N, CA, C and O atoms as a GROMACS GRO file, in nm:
protein
  384
    1MET      N    1  -0.968  -1.576   3.726
    1MET     CA    2  -0.920  -1.568   3.586
    1MET      C    3  -1.024  -1.509   3.529
    1MET      O    4  -1.137  -1.538   3.571
    2SER      N    5  -1.009  -1.416   3.424
    2SER     CA    6  -1.118  -1.385   3.328
    2SER      C    7  -1.138  -1.475   3.212
    2SER      O    8  -1.039  -1.530   3.164
    3GLN      N    9  -1.251  -1.495   3.166
    3GLN     CA   10  -1.270  -1.560   3.026
    3GLN      C   11  -1.336  -1.469   2.951
    3GLN      O   12  -1.392  -1.377   3.010
    4ARG      N   13  -1.342  -1.476   2.836
    4ARG     CA   14  -1.378  -1.407   2.726
    4ARG      C   15  -1.490  -1.459   2.657
    4ARG      O   16  -1.463  -1.568   2.604
    5LEU      N   17  -1.620  -1.417   2.635
    5LEU     CA   18  -1.720  -1.494   2.584
    5LEU      C   19  -1.753  -1.386   2.444
    5LEU      O   20  -1.787  -1.269   2.460
    6ASN      N   21  -1.739  -1.443   2.328
    6ASN     CA   22  -1.781  -1.378   2.216
    6ASN      C   23  -1.921  -1.408   2.147
    6ASN      O   24  -1.945  -1.522   2.106
    7PHE      N   25  -2.012  -1.307   2.135
    7PHE     CA   26  -2.133  -1.347   2.099
    7PHE      C   27  -2.170  -1.274   1.990
    7PHE      O   28  -2.139  -1.156   1.973
    8ARG      N   29  -2.250  -1.353   1.900
    8ARG     CA   30  -2.312  -1.283   1.768
    8ARG      C   31  -2.448  -1.294   1.818
    8ARG      O   32  -2.496  -1.402   1.853
    9LEU      N   33  -2.517  -1.175   1.822
    9LEU     CA   34  -2.662  -1.160   1.852
    9LEU      C   35  -2.757  -1.113   1.737
    9LEU      O   36  -2.717  -1.050   1.639
   10ARG      N   37  -2.876  -1.148   1.756
   10ARG     CA   38  -2.982  -1.076   1.671
   10ARG      C   39  -2.974  -0.923   1.699
   10ARG      O   40  -2.949  -0.879   1.811
   11PRO      N   41  -2.996  -0.846   1.594
   11PRO     CA   42  -3.012  -0.693   1.618
   11PRO      C   43  -3.132  -0.666   1.670
   11PRO      O   44  -3.201  -0.592   1.602
   12THR      N   45  -3.178  -0.706   1.775
   12THR     CA   46  -3.309  -0.663   1.830
   12THR      C   47  -3.319  -0.578   1.943
   12THR      O   48  -3.221  -0.591   2.016
   13GLU      N   49  -3.402  -0.495   1.984
   13GLU     CA   50  -3.418  -0.403   2.091
   13GLU      C   51  -3.403  -0.474   2.212
   13GLU      O   52  -3.483  -0.559   2.250
   14GLY      N   53  -3.281  -0.434   2.285
   14GLY     CA   54  -3.290  -0.499   2.407
   14GLY      C   55  -3.210  -0.633   2.430
   14GLY      O   56  -3.206  -0.697   2.535
   15SER      N   57  -3.147  -0.663   2.312
   15SER     CA   58  -3.070  -0.817   2.304
   15SER      C   59  -2.944  -0.794   2.405
   15SER      O   60  -2.918  -0.872   2.496
   16VAL      N   61  -2.865  -0.667   2.374
   16VAL     CA   62  -2.749  -0.693   2.457
   16VAL      C   63  -2.764  -0.667   2.609
   16VAL      O   64  -2.694  -0.719   2.696
   17LEU      N   65  -2.872  -0.573   2.629
   17LEU     CA   66  -2.913  -0.582   2.799
   17LEU      C   67  -2.959  -0.722   2.856
   17LEU      O   68  -2.921  -0.759   2.967
   18ARG      N   69  -3.055  -0.808   2.764
   18ARG     CA   70  -3.082  -0.944   2.822
   18ARG      C   71  -2.961  -1.029   2.830
   18ARG      O   72  -2.958  -1.095   2.934
   19VAL      N   73  -2.863  -1.046   2.753
   19VAL     CA   74  -2.721  -1.113   2.770
   19VAL      C   75  -2.679  -1.070   2.880
   19VAL      O   76  -2.678  -1.149   2.974
   20LEU      N   77  -2.634  -0.941   2.900
   20LEU     CA   78  -2.566  -0.907   3.008
   20LEU      C   79  -2.614  -0.919   3.149
   20LEU      O   80  -2.545  -0.939   3.250
   21GLY      N   81  -2.760  -0.901   3.137
   21GLY     CA   82  -2.852  -0.912   3.271
   21GLY      C   83  -2.846  -1.076   3.316
   21GLY      O   84  -2.848  -1.118   3.432
   22SER      N   85  -2.839  -1.148   3.209
   22SER     CA   86  -2.840  -1.298   3.246
   22SER      C   87  -2.710  -1.335   3.296
   22SER      O   88  -2.698  -1.421   3.384
   23ILE      N   89  -2.602  -1.270   3.239
   23ILE     CA   90  -2.437  -1.309   3.301
   23ILE      C   91  -2.460  -1.264   3.448
   23ILE      O   92  -2.427  -1.343   3.536
   24GLU      N   93  -2.514  -1.142   3.481
   24GLU     CA   94  -2.475  -1.092   3.606
   24GLU      C   95  -2.587  -1.184   3.706
   24GLU      O   96  -2.546  -1.229   3.813
   25ARG      N   97  -2.708  -1.205   3.668
   25ARG     CA   98  -2.817  -1.282   3.746
   25ARG      C   99  -2.772  -1.417   3.796
   25ARG      O  100  -2.828  -1.476   3.888
   26ARG      N  101  -2.650  -1.471   3.719
   26ARG     CA  102  -2.589  -1.600   3.723
   26ARG      C  103  -2.471  -1.628   3.789
   26ARG      O  104  -2.409  -1.735   3.788
   27GLY      N  105  -2.436  -1.495   3.863
   27GLY     CA  106  -2.337  -1.485   3.943
   27GLY      C  107  -2.215  -1.450   3.877
   27GLY      O  108  -2.119  -1.475   3.951
   28PHE      N  109  -2.186  -1.409   3.781
   28PHE     CA  110  -2.059  -1.372   3.718
   28PHE      C  111  -2.033  -1.213   3.730
   28PHE      O  112  -2.127  -1.138   3.756
   29SER      N  113  -1.926  -1.173   3.714
   29SER     CA  114  -1.903  -1.031   3.710
   29SER      C  115  -1.856  -1.006   3.589
   29SER      O  116  -1.784  -1.086   3.529
   30LEU      N  117  -1.894  -0.883   3.538
   30LEU     CA  118  -1.855  -0.832   3.407
   30LEU      C  119  -1.723  -0.738   3.436
   30LEU      O  120  -1.710  -0.646   3.517
   31GLU      N  121  -1.623  -0.796   3.336
   31GLU     CA  122  -1.497  -0.703   3.361
   31GLU      C  123  -1.459  -0.611   3.252
   31GLU      O  124  -1.379  -0.518   3.271
   32HIS      N  125  -1.520  -0.638   3.127
   32HIS     CA  126  -1.499  -0.582   3.000
   32HIS      C  127  -1.593  -0.609   2.903
   32HIS      O  128  -1.612  -0.724   2.864
   33ILE      N  129  -1.668  -0.494   2.851
   33ILE     CA  130  -1.747  -0.500   2.761
   33ILE      C  131  -1.725  -0.451   2.614
   33ILE      O  132  -1.665  -0.343   2.614
   34GLU      N  133  -1.754  -0.495   2.496
   34GLU     CA  134  -1.731  -0.426   2.372
   34GLU      C  135  -1.835  -0.466   2.289
   34GLU      O  136  -1.876  -0.582   2.302
   35SER      N  137  -1.889  -0.391   2.203
   35SER     CA  138  -1.988  -0.445   2.107
   35SER      C  139  -2.004  -0.343   1.980
   35SER      O  140  -2.010  -0.221   1.993
   36ARG      N  141  -2.008  -0.404   1.869
   36ARG     CA  142  -2.055  -0.342   1.734
   36ARG      C  143  -2.145  -0.405   1.664
   36ARG      O  144  -2.174  -0.523   1.684
   37ARG      N  145  -2.192  -0.342   1.586
   37ARG     CA  146  -2.296  -0.403   1.468
   37ARG      C  147  -2.209  -0.408   1.342
   37ARG      O  148  -2.147  -0.315   1.292
   38VAL      N  149  -2.215  -0.529   1.304
   38VAL     CA  150  -2.173  -0.575   1.178
   38VAL      C  151  -2.297  -0.642   1.100
   38VAL      O  152  -2.368  -0.731   1.147
   39GLY      N  153  -2.310  -0.586   0.975
   39GLY     CA  154  -2.414  -0.649   0.907
   39GLY      C  155  -2.525  -0.663   0.962
   39GLY      O  156  -2.566  -0.562   1.020
   40ASN      N  157  -2.604  -0.774   0.964
   40ASN     CA  158  -2.723  -0.787   1.026
   40ASN      C  159  -2.715  -0.882   1.162
   40ASN      O  160  -2.792  -0.972   1.198
   41ALA      N  161  -2.594  -0.831   1.223
   41ALA     CA  162  -2.572  -0.892   1.368
   41ALA      C  163  -2.500  -0.818   1.456
   41ALA      O  164  -2.412  -0.748   1.406
   42ILE      N  165  -2.517  -0.815   1.591
   42ILE     CA  166  -2.437  -0.756   1.690
   42ILE      C  167  -2.313  -0.837   1.742
   42ILE      O  168  -2.336  -0.942   1.802
   43LEU      N  169  -2.180  -0.795   1.723
   43LEU     CA  170  -2.086  -0.885   1.769
   43LEU      C  171  -2.056  -0.820   1.906
   43LEU      O  172  -2.021  -0.702   1.913
   44LEU      N  173  -2.071  -0.908   2.030
   44LEU     CA  174  -2.048  -0.872   2.168
   44LEU      C  175  -1.931  -0.940   2.217
   44LEU      O  176  -1.926  -1.062   2.207
   45SER      N  177  -1.841  -0.877   2.266
   45SER     CA  178  -1.747  -0.964   2.339
   45SER      C  179  -1.724  -0.906   2.506
   45SER      O  180  -1.688  -0.794   2.541
   46VAL      N  181  -1.751  -1.003   2.574
   46VAL     CA  182  -1.761  -0.982   2.741
   46VAL      C  183  -1.641  -1.055   2.783
   46VAL      O  184  -1.599  -1.158   2.728
   47ALA      N  185  -1.593  -1.003   2.873
   47ALA     CA  186  -1.492  -1.083   2.993
   47ALA      C  187  -1.558  -1.081   3.104
   47ALA      O  188  -1.608  -0.982   3.157
   48VAL      N  189  -1.560  -1.216   3.150
   48VAL     CA  190  -1.624  -1.233   3.277
   48VAL      C  191  -1.544  -1.316   3.372
   48VAL      O  192  -1.455  -1.391   3.333
   49SER      N  193  -1.578  -1.303   3.500
   49SER     CA  194  -1.517  -1.383   3.604
   49SER      C  195  -1.628  -1.428   3.692
   49SER      O  196  -1.742  -1.381   3.690
   50GLY      N  197  -1.586  -1.518   3.765
   50GLY     CA  198  -1.700  -1.580   3.879
   50GLY      C  199  -1.651  -1.721   3.918
   50GLY      O  200  -1.572  -1.785   3.850
   51GLU      N  201  -1.707  -1.766   4.043
   51GLU     CA  202  -1.668  -1.890   4.101
   51GLU      C  203  -1.737  -1.986   4.006
   51GLU      O  204  -1.661  -2.077   3.973
   52ARG      N  205  -1.835  -1.992   3.961
   52ARG     CA  206  -1.899  -2.106   3.900
   52ARG      C  207  -1.850  -2.132   3.749
   52ARG      O  208  -1.793  -2.045   3.682
   53PRO      N  209  -1.879  -2.259   3.705
   53PRO     CA  210  -1.819  -2.307   3.576
   53PRO      C  211  -1.894  -2.202   3.456
   53PRO      O  212  -2.014  -2.180   3.448
   54VAL      N  213  -1.812  -2.159   3.390
   54VAL     CA  214  -1.842  -2.071   3.256
   54VAL      C  215  -1.919  -2.155   3.149
   54VAL      O  216  -1.993  -2.103   3.066
   55GLU      N  217  -1.896  -2.287   3.158
   55GLU     CA  218  -1.967  -2.376   3.051
   55GLU      C  219  -2.106  -2.393   3.084
   55GLU      O  220  -2.188  -2.409   2.994
   56VAL      N  221  -2.138  -2.390   3.206
   56VAL     CA  222  -2.279  -2.373   3.250
   56VAL      C  223  -2.339  -2.249   3.209
   56VAL      O  224  -2.448  -2.259   3.151
   57LEU      N  225  -2.295  -2.147   3.226
   57LEU     CA  226  -2.333  -2.006   3.162
   57LEU      C  227  -2.332  -2.018   3.033
   57LEU      O  228  -2.427  -1.964   2.976
   58ILE      N  229  -2.249  -2.074   2.962
   58ILE     CA  230  -2.259  -2.072   2.811
   58ILE      C  231  -2.383  -2.147   2.747
   58ILE      O  232  -2.444  -2.104   2.649
   59ARG      N  233  -2.416  -2.279   2.822
   59ARG     CA  234  -2.516  -2.338   2.778
   59ARG      C  235  -2.668  -2.262   2.800
   59ARG      O  236  -2.763  -2.258   2.722
   60GLN      N  237  -2.654  -2.207   2.926
   60GLN     CA  238  -2.789  -2.112   2.943
   60GLN      C  239  -2.801  -2.000   2.833
   60GLN      O  240  -2.911  -1.979   2.781
   61LEU      N  241  -2.709  -1.940   2.802
   61LEU     CA  242  -2.690  -1.803   2.726
   61LEU      C  243  -2.737  -1.865   2.557
   61LEU      O  244  -2.803  -1.803   2.473
   62GLU      N  245  -2.692  -1.971   2.548
   62GLU     CA  246  -2.735  -2.031   2.393
   62GLU      C  247  -2.888  -2.056   2.368
   62GLU      O  248  -2.944  -2.069   2.260
   63ARG      N  249  -2.940  -2.061   2.492
   63ARG     CA  250  -3.086  -2.097   2.476
   63ARG      C  251  -3.174  -1.933   2.476
   63ARG      O  252  -3.294  -1.923   2.502
   64LEU      N  253  -3.116  -1.858   2.454
   64LEU     CA  254  -3.173  -1.694   2.460
   64LEU      C  255  -3.180  -1.691   2.297
   64LEU      O  256  -3.093  -1.727   2.217
   65TYR      N  257  -3.299  -1.643   2.275
   65TYR     CA  258  -3.349  -1.629   2.146
   65TYR      C  259  -3.266  -1.521   2.057
   65TYR      O  260  -3.255  -1.522   1.934
   66ASP      N  261  -3.213  -1.433   2.142
   66ASP     CA  262  -3.138  -1.319   2.057
   66ASP      C  263  -3.006  -1.384   2.021
   66ASP      O  264  -2.939  -1.339   1.928
   67VAL      N  265  -2.964  -1.494   2.095
   67VAL     CA  266  -2.791  -1.544   2.102
   67VAL      C  267  -2.786  -1.630   1.948
   67VAL      O  268  -2.863  -1.725   1.930
   68LEU      N  269  -2.716  -1.599   1.871
   68LEU     CA  270  -2.700  -1.671   1.750
   68LEU      C  271  -2.597  -1.773   1.770
   68LEU      O  272  -2.604  -1.892   1.739
   69SER      N  273  -2.477  -1.695   1.837
   69SER     CA  274  -2.364  -1.802   1.859
   69SER      C  275  -2.298  -1.741   1.968
   69SER      O  276  -2.309  -1.620   1.986
   70VAL      N  277  -2.204  -1.838   2.071
   70VAL     CA  278  -2.125  -1.791   2.175
   70VAL      C  279  -2.000  -1.891   2.154
   70VAL      O  280  -2.011  -2.008   2.118
   71GLU      N  281  -1.876  -1.821   2.183
   71GLU     CA  282  -1.751  -1.880   2.167
   71GLU      C  283  -1.691  -1.842   2.309
   71GLU      O  284  -1.711  -1.732   2.361
   72LEU      N  285  -1.621  -1.938   2.362
   72LEU     CA  286  -1.541  -1.938   2.485
   72LEU      C  287  -1.383  -1.914   2.482
   72LEU      O  288  -1.314  -2.011   2.448
   73GLU      N  289  -1.331  -1.817   2.508
   73GLU     CA  290  -1.177  -1.798   2.487
   73GLU      C  291  -1.111  -1.768   2.628
   73GLU      O  292  -1.136  -1.657   2.675
   74PRO      N  293  -1.035  -1.850   2.698
   74PRO     CA  294  -0.970  -1.796   2.813
   74PRO      C  295  -0.901  -1.668   2.817
   74PRO      O  296  -0.844  -1.634   2.713
   75CYS      N  297  -0.895  -1.594   2.918
   75CYS     CA  298  -0.812  -1.475   2.883
   75CYS      C  299  -0.776  -1.446   3.027
   75CYS      O  300  -0.864  -1.434   3.113
   76PRO      N  301  -0.644  -1.435   3.053
   76PRO     CA  302  -0.566  -1.407   3.182
   76PRO      C  303  -0.606  -1.251   3.225
   76PRO      O  304  -0.627  -1.163   3.141
   77ASP      N  305  -0.613  -1.234   3.354
   77ASP     CA  306  -0.661  -1.106   3.404
   77ASP      C  307  -0.574  -1.002   3.329
   77ASP      O  308  -0.633  -0.915   3.265
   78ALA      N  309  -0.430  -1.003   3.331
   78ALA     CA  310  -0.344  -0.893   3.301
   78ALA      C  311  -0.367  -0.854   3.132
   78ALA      O  312  -0.335  -0.746   3.084
   79TYR      N  313  -0.433  -0.973   3.051
   79TYR     CA  314  -0.440  -0.947   2.919
   79TYR      C  315  -0.592  -0.925   2.878
   79TYR      O  316  -0.622  -0.915   2.759
   80THR      N  317  -0.679  -0.918   2.970
   80THR     CA  318  -0.817  -0.902   2.917
   80THR      C  319  -0.824  -0.777   2.838
   80THR      O  320  -0.897  -0.794   2.740
   81THR      N  321  -0.783  -0.675   2.844
   81THR     CA  322  -0.822  -0.543   2.770
   81THR      C  323  -0.730  -0.587   2.612
   81THR      O  324  -0.763  -0.545   2.501
   82ALA      N  325  -0.629  -0.668   2.637
   82ALA     CA  326  -0.563  -0.706   2.511
   82ALA      C  327  -0.638  -0.790   2.427
   82ALA      O  328  -0.641  -0.766   2.307
   83CYS      N  329  -0.710  -0.908   2.486
   83CYS     CA  330  -0.783  -0.999   2.456
   83CYS      C  331  -0.900  -0.938   2.366
   83CYS      O  332  -0.922  -0.972   2.249
   84LEU      N  333  -0.967  -0.849   2.433
   84LEU     CA  334  -1.068  -0.792   2.379
   84LEU      C  335  -1.053  -0.725   2.269
   84LEU      O  336  -1.138  -0.740   2.182
   85GLN      N  337  -0.939  -0.635   2.246
   85GLN     CA  338  -0.920  -0.598   2.122
   85GLN      C  339  -0.882  -0.667   2.023
   85GLN      O  340  -0.901  -0.615   1.913
   86GLN      N  341  -0.827  -0.780   2.026
   86GLN     CA  342  -0.782  -0.864   1.918
   86GLN      C  343  -0.903  -0.917   1.873
   86GLN      O  344  -0.907  -0.935   1.752
   87SER      N  345  -1.011  -0.949   1.941
   87SER     CA  346  -1.146  -0.998   1.901
   87SER      C  347  -1.209  -0.928   1.800
   87SER      O  348  -1.281  -0.988   1.720
   88PHE      N  349  -1.187  -0.786   1.793
   88PHE     CA  350  -1.232  -0.709   1.685
   88PHE      C  351  -1.131  -0.653   1.597
   88PHE      O  352  -1.150  -0.550   1.532
   89GLY      N  353  -1.004  -0.732   1.594
   89GLY     CA  354  -0.929  -0.724   1.494
   89GLY      C  355  -0.837  -0.606   1.474
   89GLY      O  356  -0.777  -0.570   1.372
   90GLU      N  357  -0.842  -0.543   1.626
   90GLU     CA  358  -0.759  -0.422   1.634
   90GLU      C  359  -0.644  -0.467   1.686
   90GLU      O  360  -0.644  -0.570   1.754
   91PRO      N  361  -0.530  -0.395   1.662
   91PRO     CA  362  -0.395  -0.423   1.715
   91PRO      C  363  -0.400  -0.396   1.862
   91PRO      O  364  -0.459  -0.298   1.908
   92ALA      N  365  -0.332  -0.493   1.940
   92ALA     CA  366  -0.361  -0.484   2.115
   92ALA      C  367  -0.207  -0.443   2.142
   92ALA      O  368  -0.112  -0.479   2.073
   93ALA      N  369  -0.200  -0.366   2.249
   93ALA     CA  370  -0.072  -0.360   2.316
   93ALA      C  371  -0.088  -0.425   2.450
   93ALA      O  372  -0.179  -0.395   2.527
   94VAL      N  373   0.004  -0.516   2.475
   94VAL     CA  374   0.006  -0.591   2.589
   94VAL      C  375   0.058  -0.520   2.708
   94VAL      O  376   0.173  -0.477   2.716
   95PRO      N  377  -0.029  -0.511   2.796
   95PRO     CA  378   0.047  -0.426   2.930
   95PRO      C  379   0.166  -0.497   2.991
   95PRO      O  380   0.182  -0.619   2.980
   96THR      N  381   0.235  -0.431   3.045
   96THR     CA  382   0.382  -0.461   3.105
   96THR      C  383   0.385  -0.425   3.264
   96THR      O  384   0.489  -0.441   3.328
   0.00000   0.00000   0.00000
């Protein structure tokens, strides 16, 4: 099952790459990635899947300097794209 992590990052060079690299190094697969810049932050929404507990991953990512906040939202595989679209306030069509 995929889970969605919503990040608010500092807009520094390489911040998105550091977060994504950390996710992969900790044994999670990246299913879907979306980002955009809003004001003085980068909003990053990532669907991940893996065998390890995602709560441990969140605690590790919260320690990164560039990460201002992390929120977890469960997202079933069939609805991963729809869930990510909703995180950015866009209307989402649920696959059938």
